[in-house]
N, C-alpha and C positions, 0 to 999 in steps of 0.2 A: 504950541509950536507945530507948524505944519511940516510933515515929512519926518518927524522925529519920533522914534518909538515904534510900537506895533499896534497902533490903534486900528481895530477892525480886522486885523490879519487872521485871528482865530476863526471868525465867522466866514471869511473868504475861503479859508482852507476847508471848512466844513462844506461849503457850497461846491467847491471843486471836487471834493471826495464824493459827495452825493451825485453830482452829474456824471462823474466817471463811472460810478457803480451802476447808474441807470443806463449808461451807454453800453457797458459790458453785458448787463442783463438783456438789453434789447438785441445785441448782436448774437448772444447765445440763443435767444428765442428764435431769431431769424434763421440761424443755421439749423436749429432743431426742426423748424417748419419745413425748410427746404429738403432736409434729409427724409423727413416723414413723407412728403409729397413724392419724392423721387422713388421711394420704396413701394409706393402704392401701385397696385396693378390695374387700377382703373375701374374695378368693380365697386358697386355700391356696398356699403357695410352690411346691408341685410342679405346680400347674395353670397357672402363669403362662406366657405365651408365651416361648419360648426355653428353657424348663426341659427337663430330660431326659424327663420324663413326657409333656409336650406334643409334643416331637419324635417320641417313640415312637408316640404316638397318630396323628400326621400320617403317619408312615411306614406304619403299619398301614392307615390309611384310603386311602392311595395304592396299596396292594397291594404295597409293596416287601418286606414280611415276612409270613410266614404266621401262622396262629393259634397254633401251638405256640411259635414264636419270640417272638411278642408276649407270650404268657402268661409264658414263662420270663424274659424281660427285665423285664416289669412286676413279677414276684415279686422279682427281684434289686434293683430300685429301691426296693421296700418299699411 
């Protein structure tokens, strides 16, 4: 009998729940990405204070390492 009972309704509810969860996760991810980009100050990650590159630059500026070691380590960092 067509239209009588709950044939296939359980599967339909699972699909609706799955798509709803996927939509919510996508929106949360989008908001997170927008907030992260808005807080960015535009500098490259390697140039931020406390990064390996900035520490290397500081050590070179203070004279703790020579030109050759500075170039070699900077090449290693990429």
